C-alpha positions as CSV (number, residue, x, y, z in Angstrom):
1,M,-109.9,-31.8,60.1
2,S,-106.5,-30.2,60.7
3,L,-105.7,-31.0,57.0
4,C,-108.7,-28.8,56.2
5,A,-107.7,-26.3,58.6
6,I,-104.3,-26.0,56.9
7,F,-105.8,-25.8,53.6
8,D,-108.3,-23.2,54.8
9,R,-105.8,-20.9,56.3
10,T,-103.5,-21.1,53.3
11,A,-106.4,-20.3,50.7
12,A,-107.3,-17.3,52.8
13,E,-103.4,-16.4,53.0
14,M,-103.5,-16.4,56.6
15,P,-100.4,-17.7,58.6
16,V,-100.5,-21.2,59.5
17,S,-99.8,-22.4,63.1
18,R,-97.1,-25.1,63.7
19,L,-99.4,-26.9,66.0
20,L,-101.6,-27.5,62.9
21,F,-98.9,-29.3,61.2
22,V,-98.0,-31.4,64.2
23,I,-101.7,-32.4,64.7
24,A,-101.9,-33.3,60.8
25,A,-98.6,-35.4,61.2
26,V,-99.7,-37.1,64.4
27,S,-103.2,-38.0,63.2
28,G,-101.8,-39.1,59.8
29,R,-99.2,-41.3,61.3
30,L,-102.0,-42.9,63.7
31,L,-104.3,-43.5,60.7
32,A,-101.5,-45.0,58.8
33,H,-101.2,-47.6,61.6
34,T,-105.0,-48.5,62.0
35,Q,-105.7,-51.6,60.0
36,P,-107.1,-52.9,57.6
37,L,-108.1,-50.0,55.1
38,S,-105.9,-47.1,56.8
39,L,-103.9,-46.4,53.7
40,L,-107.2,-46.1,51.6
41,W,-108.6,-43.6,54.2
42,L,-105.7,-41.6,54.4
43,S,-105.5,-41.3,50.6
44,I,-109.3,-40.4,50.4
45,A,-108.8,-37.8,53.1
46,A,-105.9,-36.1,51.1
47,V,-107.6,-36.4,47.7
48,S,-110.7,-34.8,49.2
49,A,-109.0,-32.1,50.8
50,I,-106.9,-31.3,47.4
51,L,-110.4,-31.4,45.4
52,S,-112.4,-29.3,47.9
53,F,-109.8,-26.6,48.2
54,G,-108.3,-26.6,44.5
55,I,-104.9,-27.6,43.2
56,K,-103.7,-23.9,43.6
57,T,-104.1,-23.9,47.3
58,F,-102.3,-27.4,47.3
59,I,-99.3,-26.0,45.2
60,R,-99.0,-23.1,47.6
61,I,-99.1,-25.4,50.8
62,L,-96.4,-27.7,49.2
63,A,-94.1,-24.9,49.6
64,V,-94.4,-24.5,53.3
65,R,-91.6,-26.3,55.1
66,G,-94.0,-27.4,58.1
67,F,-96.3,-29.1,55.7
68,Q,-93.2,-30.9,53.8
69,L,-92.2,-32.2,57.1
70,A,-95.6,-33.5,58.1
71,V,-95.9,-34.9,54.9
72,H,-92.8,-36.9,55.2
73,A,-93.6,-38.2,58.6
74,V,-96.7,-39.5,57.4
75,D,-95.1,-41.1,54.2
76,L,-92.8,-42.9,56.6
77,S,-95.4,-44.2,58.8
78,A,-97.3,-45.3,55.8
79,C,-94.4,-47.3,54.6
80,Q,-93.8,-48.8,57.8
81,A,-97.4,-49.8,58.0
82,F,-97.2,-51.3,54.5
83,C,-94.3,-53.6,55.5
84,P,-96.3,-56.0,57.3
85,V,-98.9,-56.3,54.6
86,V,-96.1,-57.1,51.9
87,G,-94.6,-59.7,54.2
88,A,-97.9,-61.4,54.8
89,V,-98.5,-61.6,51.1
90,R,-94.9,-62.9,50.5
91,Q,-95.6,-65.6,53.2
92,Q,-98.6,-67.0,51.2
93,F,-96.6,-67.6,48.0
């Protein structure tokens, strides 16, 4: 929901609160660590927000520094959540 709120405010050319970026980053980080299909759900949420609001809104929001920091925080958590999966697969072989 916070991701859609960020996209909605950007599409309406309204200022986006830093609190929305923090909420999006925290919820994305928590979602990345809930197994087993967490990374799939995170990807589905991001793609559906982009498809709902359009690519132009997505490009505009990518220029906002707060959004960039939130995306990097979620990326780090996603990589951290993916490491045990890779380790488990490597142990099987």
